[in-house]
Structures are given as structure tokens and as C-alpha cells.
C-alpha positions in Angstrom: -21.1 -5.1 16.7 -18.6 -2.6 15.3 -20.1 0.3 13.5 -18.3 1.5 10.4 -19.0 4.9 8.9 -17.7 5.7 5.4 -17.6 9.4 4.6 -18.8 10.3 1.1 -18.2 13.5 -0.9 -18.3 14.7 -4.5 -15.2 13.6 -6.4 -14.6 10.5 -4.1 -12.7 7.6 -5.7 -15.3 4.8 -6.0 -12.9 2.0 -5.3 -11.7 3.7 -2.1 -15.3 3.3 -1.0 -16.4 0.0 -2.5 -13.2 -2.0 -1.8 -13.2 -1.6 2.0 -17.0 -1.9 2.1 -16.9 -5.2 0.3 -14.4 -6.5 2.8 -16.5 -5.4 5.8 -19.6 -6.8 4.1 -17.8 -10.1 3.6 -16.9 -10.2 7.2 -20.5 -9.7 8.2 -21.5 -12.7 6.0 -18.8 -14.8 7.6 -19.5 -13.6 11.2 -23.0 -12.2 11.5 -23.2 -9.3 13.8 -19.6 -8.3 13.5 -19.9 -5.0 11.5 -22.6 -2.6 10.6 -21.5 -0.4 7.6 -23.1 3.0 7.0 -22.3 5.7 4.5 -22.9 9.4 4.9 -22.4 12.7 3.1 -22.5 16.2 4.5 -26.2 16.7 3.8 -27.2 13.2 3.1 -27.5 13.9 -0.7 -26.1 11.6 -3.4 -22.5 12.2 -4.4 -20.8 11.8 -7.8 -17.6 9.9 -7.8 -14.5 10.8 -9.8 -15.4 8.2 -12.4 -19.0 9.6 -12.8 -20.8 7.0 -10.7 -23.5 8.2 -8.3 -23.4 6.9 -4.7 -26.4 7.3 -2.5 -25.5 7.7 1.2 -27.6 6.3 4.1 -27.8 9.6 5.8 -26.2 13.0 6.6 -23.1 13.2 8.7 -24.9 15.4 11.2 -27.3 12.5 11.9 -24.9 9.7 12.7 -23.6 8.7 16.1 -19.9 8.3 16.7 -18.8 5.1 14.9 -16.3 2.5 16.1 -14.4 2.9 12.8 -14.5 6.1 10.7 -13.2 5.5 7.2 -12.3 8.5 5.0 -11.7 7.6 1.3 -9.7 9.7 -1.2 -10.3 11.0 -4.7 -10.2 14.2 -6.6 -12.6 15.7 -4.1 -9.9 15.9 -1.5 -8.1 18.6 -3.5 -10.5 21.4 -2.6 -12.8 19.8 0.1 -15.8 21.5 1.6 -14.7 23.4 4.7 -17.7 21.9 6.5 -16.4 18.4 5.8 -13.0 19.2 7.3 -14.6 20.9 10.3 -16.8 17.8 10.9 -13.8 15.5 10.8 -11.9 17.8 13.2 -14.8 17.7 15.6 -15.8 14.0 15.4 -12.7 12.2 14.2 -11.1 12.1 17.6 -14.1 10.3 19.1 -13.9 7.3 16.8 -12.1 4.2 18.3 -10.4 3.6 14.9 -9.7 6.2 12.3 -8.9 5.0 8.8 -8.0 6.7 5.5 -7.6 5.3 2.0 -5.5 7.0 -0.6 -5.7 10.8 -0.4 -8.3 10.6 2.4 -5.1 11.1 4.5 -5.0 14.7 3.2 -8.5 15.3 4.7 -7.3 13.8 8.0 -4.2 16.0 7.9 -6.3 19.2 7.2 -8.4 18.4 10.2 -5.3 18.2 12.3 -5.8 14.5 13.1 -2.4 13.3 11.8 -0.2 15.8 13.6 2.7 14.0 15.2 1.7 10.8 13.5 3.3 8.6 10.9 1.2 8.2 7.8 1.1 7.4 4.1 -1.0 8.2 1.1 -0.9 7.6 -2.7 2.7 7.9 -3.9 1.8 10.8 -6.2 0.6 12.9 -3.2 3.2 12.0 -0.5 5.3 15.1 -1.3 2.2 17.3 -1.2 1.1 15.9 2.2 4.6 16.4 3.6 4.9 19.9 2.3 1.5 21.1 3.4 1.5 19.4 6.7 5.0 19.3 8.2 3.7 18.0 11.5 2.9 14.7 9.8 5.7 12.1 9.4 5.0 11.0 5.8 6.3 7.6 4.8 5.9 7.3 1.0 6.9 3.6 0.7 4.4 1.3 2.6 1.0 0.3 1.3 -0.4 1.1 4.7 0.8 2.5 8.0 -0.6 1.9 11.5 0.1 4.5 14.2 -2.0 3.8 17.3 -5.7 3.9 16.5 -5.0 5.7 13.2 -4.4 3.8 10.0 -3.6 5.3 6.6 -3.2 3.5 3.3 -1.7 4.2 -0.1 -3.6 4.3 -3.4 -6.9 2.7 -4.1 -6.6 -1.1 -3.8 -4.3 -0.8 -0.8 -7.4 0.1 1.2 -8.5 -3.5 0.7 -5.2 -4.7 2.2 -5.6 -2.4 5.2 -9.2 -3.4 5.9 -8.3 -7.1 5.6 -5.7 -6.5 8.2 -8.3 -4.8 10.4 -10.7 -7.7 10.0 -8.0 -10.2 10.8 -7.2 -8.3 13.9 -10.9 -8.1 14.9 -12.2 -11.6 13.9 -9.2 -13.8 13.2 -7.2 -15.1 10.2 -9.8 -17.6 9.0 -12.5 -14.9 8.4 -10.0 -12.6 6.7 -8.7 -15.4 4.6 -12.2 -16.4 3.5 -12.9 -12.8 2.4 -9.6 -12.6 0.5 -10.3 -15.8 -1.4 -13.8 -14.5 -2.3 -12.3 -11.2 -3.6 -9.4 -13.1 -5.2 -6.8 -11.0 -3.5 -3.8 -11.8 -1.3 -4.1 -12.2 2.4 -2.4 -10.1 3.1 0.3 -7.9 1.6 2.5 -6.8 4.5 1.8 -3.1 5.4 5.4 -2.2 4.7 5.4 -3.7 1.3 6.5 -1.0 -1.2 3.9 0.8 -3.2 6.1 0.2 -6.2 7.8 -2.9 -7.5 11.3 -2.4 -8.7 10.0 -2.4 -12.3 7.4 0.3 -11.6 9.8 2.4 -9.6 12.0 3.1 -12.6 11.4 4.1 -16.2 11.0 1.5 -18.9 13.8 1.8 -21.5 12.9 3.1 -24.9 15.1 0.8 -26.9 14.1 -2.8 -27.3 17.5 -4.4 -26.4 17.5 -2.5 -23.1 13.9 -3.4 -22.4 14.7 -7.0 -22.9 17.6 -6.7 -20.5 15.2 -5.2 -17.9 12.9 -8.2 -18.3 15.8 -10.7 -18.2 17.0 -9.3 -14.9 13.5 -9.6 -13.4 13.1 -13.2 -14.6 16.6 -14.3 -13.7 17.7 -12.6 -10.4 20.0 -15.5 -9.5 22.0 -15.4 -12.7 25.2 -13.5 -13.4 23.9 -10.0 -13.8 27.2 -8.2 -14.1 27.4 -5.2 -16.4 29.6 -7.2 -18.8 27.1 -10.0 -19.0 24.1 -7.6 -19.4 25.9 -5.6 -22.0 26.6 -8.7 -24.0 22.9 -9.5 -24.0 22.2 -6.0 -25.3 25.0 -6.3 -27.9 26.6 -3.2 -26.5 30.0 -2.5 -25.0 29.9 -2.4 -21.2 30.6 1.3 -21.1 27.9 2.2 -23.7 25.4 -0.2 -22.0 25.9 1.3 -18.5 25.4 4.9 -19.9 22.4 4.0 -22.1 20.7 2.0 -19.3 21.0 4.9 -16.8 19.9 7.4 -19.4 16.8 5.5 -20.3 15.7 4.1 -17.0 17.0 6.8 -14.6 19.1 4.3 -12.6 22.5 2.5 -13.0 22.2 -1.1 -14.0 23.8 -2.3 -10.7 21.3 -0.5 -8.6 18.5 -1.9 -10.6 19.8 -5.4 -10.1 20.1 -4.8 -6.4 16.4 -3.7 -6.2 15.2 -6.6 -8.2 17.1 -9.1 -6.1 15.9 -7.6 -2.8 12.3 -7.6 -4.0 12.6 -11.2 -5.1 14.1 -12.2 -1.8 11.4 -10.4 0.1 8.7 -12.3 -1.8 10.4 -15.7 -1.2 10.7 -14.9 2.5 7.0 -14.0 2.7 5.6 -16.7 0.5 7.8 -19.8 0.8 9.3 -22.0 3.6 12.7 -21.9 1.9 15.7 -21.3 4.1 17.7 -18.1 4.1 20.7 -19.7 2.5 18.7 -21.2 -0.3 16.9 -17.9 -0.9 20.2 -16.0 -1.0 21.5 -18.3 -3.8 18.2 -18.2 -5.7 18.4 -14.4 -5.7 22.0 -14.1 -6.7 23.5 -13.0 -3.4 25.7 -16.1 -3.2 25.8 -16.2 0.6 23.3 -15.5 3.3 25.7 -12.9 4.8 25.6 -10.9 1.5 21.8 -11.0 1.6 21.7 -10.0 5.2 23.9 -7.0 4.5 21.6 -5.9 1.7 18.5 -6.3 3.9 20.0 -4.4 6.8 21.2 -1.6 4.5 17.9 -1.1 2.7 15.2 -2.3 5.2 17.0 -1.9 8.5 16.3 -5.5 9.5 17.9 -9.0 8.9 16.1 -11.5 6.6 15.1 -13.8 9.5 13.5 -11.0 11.4 11.8 -9.7 8.2 10.3 -13.2 7.7 9.2 -13.4 11.4 7.4 -10.0 11.1 5.8 -10.2 7.7 5.3 -13.8 6.6 1.6 -14.8 7.4 1.3 -17.5 10.0 0.5 -21.0 8.4 -3.1 -22.0 8.3 -3.8 -24.7 10.9 
């Protein structure tokens, strides 16, 4: 049986706690005796979450033996954590076989010196802070979770579910993890290097309705002619005026936005469908598989076929 200890503190994000706990609890139902989940606060007293909920821990941190998996959630309480909590993590964190953080829980691990020399991630809004305050940590702001040896860090809130599903799949197999994912109505499983932001979320939404409609059109028709002239005609603007207005209101040139949407769509098709690379390249507007390959290598550092091999879930027997 793998013991899982979830650290609680005032200002913790409730979903950072309950999401992973529900995954581990689901695994225990599917495979009895697989996990024993416990929660603990510094003194064993109830804590108040950032949303106002009260969580009652099982015990005090000083009363728990070293767990197999130590999970540190995030939340507003990580901004000015109790020094005693950081000291406890510094002393006991290295003893856990697996060290996991959700959201800004990575900041607590970094303050305890547990991420020095490691690659890690956290919620997109705090990646710059983590990198600035802890230069010994290699912060990657893009993935939804990162594995570096026995330490795993995840991005904001629901990405903790993705990470723990991956851990359960590693421990107990795909079928158990798939059963849990179906029960929770979530994907099994978003690849760890999937971007925290979609192309649409990564840029601003245009203020003017014609430009917003063009943004939506690009998203829904990545395989169409998305040249500036064509998009400008849809917005009833001259190409020059359209290009200037689009960048002013979204913060990115229209061509770069199209590139992001096409790459994101191609990644989804590689992950979720059996379609061939040539077919996907046409569906995403690349025209040829070589053009798509160049886009993948330039942005992701890997060719489409290798991307599919690494990140498409294996078919269910």
C-alpha cells in the first residue's frame, strides 16, 4: 500500500486538495489496498481554504510517518507561509519516495530548497515569481505538469488531477486510471507537456466585433485560406488596416496567431485521432507534411511522428 500525505494550511486552494484526493480515492475503490490517503496540518487543527471552506485534517504533521507520496497543494496561503511549514518540508520532504506539488505548492517546495537544480512548473501567473525568487530552479511556464526524477510539479488547480492520474497509471496501469477519469468526466490524460494555455487564451480577445469574429473563424477553420487578405475581407477592412488593428487588439500579428491555432489543432489530432500525418497537415492548413514538420520542429523541438509516439495514449486493448 502506498501512503499519500496531503499537507494542509490556511489559505490552501480547495481544488488542489480535493482533485488529487478524489483520484487517489477512486484508485483505492478500483484496486483496494493500493493507496491510503491522509491529510495533516502543522498542529492538526482545521484549516480554512482560500474559498472559505473548512478542512479538518486527520492529524498533525509532527505525528505522521514518512509517506510514500507527499503532496503539497497551492493557494493564497503559499504567499506568506508559516516558517514552521517550510522547515517541516525541508526536513521531511527528501524522505518521501515521491514528492508532488499542485499549483503554487511548488513555491513551498522551492522555499524548502527541494527544487534546486530541478525542472519545475507552477500556475502560469506565478512562474515568473518562482524563477525570480529561486534562480536555482529551472522553471518551465508552459507544461501542465513536469516530472523530474521523483519530484513532480503541476500547473494551476485542475492540472493536479492530470498529474495524479498519470501517477496512478504509472502505479496501477491504464485501465484503473481510465476508470477513474471516466468517473470524474475528465480526459485520460492530457500530456504533461500540453500547454497551460490554448492559443485563444494565450492572447487577448479583440474588442471590436469583426475582429472577434475573425478570431473565432480562424479557430473553427484552421485548414482554410487564412491569409491576411482573406481575413481582412471577412472583417471588411483593408489588409493593412486589418493587420494593424488585429495586432493592436490581440497583442499578436494575425499570421502568428494563425500559426499557433494550426499547431494546436495539429497536436490535438495527433493525440486524439489515428489520422496520418499527411492528412492532418492538410486538415490544419499546412498543405504538406514537410511544412507541418518544420512548424513542429521550430516550436516544439520534435517532428510530428515523434510527438505522436510520445504523447498519444496507447489504444485500449
